[in-house]
C-alpha positions in Angstrom: 122.3 87.0 61.6 123.4 90.9 61.6 124.6 92.0 65.2 122.2 94.8 64.7 119.2 92.2 64.3 120.5 90.4 67.4 121.1 93.6 70.1 117.4 94.8 69.0 115.6 90.9 69.3 118.0 91.0 72.9 117.0 94.1 74.1 113.1 93.8 73.4 113.2 90.7 75.3 115.2 92.5 78.1 112.1 95.1 78.4 109.2 92.5 78.3 110.9 90.8 80.8 111.3 93.4 82.7 107.2 94.4 82.1 106.7 90.8 83.1 108.0 91.2 86.5 106.3 94.3 87.1 103.1 92.6 87.3 103.6 89.7 89.5 102.9 91.6 92.5 99.2 91.5 91.5 99.5 87.9 91.0 101.2 86.8 94.0 98.0 89.2 95.9 97.0 87.0 98.4 93.1 88.5 99.7 92.6 86.6 102.2 95.1 89.0 104.6 94.3 91.7 106.2 94.3 94.7 104.8 96.1 97.7 107.6 92.4 99.7 107.2 90.7 96.6 108.7 93.2 97.4 112.6 91.6 100.5 112.9 90.4 101.7 116.2 88.3 104.1 117.1 90.5 106.5 119.5 88.6 109.4 121.8 87.7 112.9 120.5 90.0 115.5 120.3 89.8 117.8 123.1 89.8 121.5 122.9 92.0 123.3 125.0 90.1 126.6 126.9 90.4 129.8 124.7 89.8 128.0 121.3 87.2 127.6 119.4 85.0 124.3 119.9 85.2 121.5 116.7 82.7 121.9 114.4 80.6 118.6 115.0 79.5 118.6 111.3 82.8 117.9 109.5 83.2 114.9 111.6 83.0 111.8 109.1 81.5 109.2 110.9 81.9 105.4 109.9 78.7 103.3 109.6 78.6 100.3 110.7 78.4 97.0 108.3 75.8 94.5 108.1 77.7 92.7 105.9 78.3 89.2 106.7 82.3 88.5 105.8 83.3 86.7 102.7 84.3 83.4 103.3 87.5 82.2 103.4 89.4 81.0 100.2 87.1 83.4 97.9 89.4 85.2 95.9 90.0 89.2 95.4 87.0 91.1 94.4 87.3 92.4 90.6 85.1 96.0 92.1 84.3 97.5 95.4 80.5 96.5 96.9 78.0 98.5 96.4 77.3 101.4 98.9 73.4 101.6 99.8 72.8 105.3 101.2 70.0 106.8 103.7 67.9 103.7 104.3 
């Protein structure tokens, strides 16, 4: 075999293996583990010092309560996020 051709094959195999290594984290992900956003807790509101303008209540972003039951353990990952119903 031509040494240049062997070099191209080796380089190609190296590139393919490095691309395959990049995707392993997505395959190894466990969906039953808590996500960082699930540990968020409500905290107290910002206290505006005297002499400053009050905060605009209309610019707050309240987090709605969910009435959706939790997913069963071992259900796997969602392919897409659940639909959001606005209004109601």
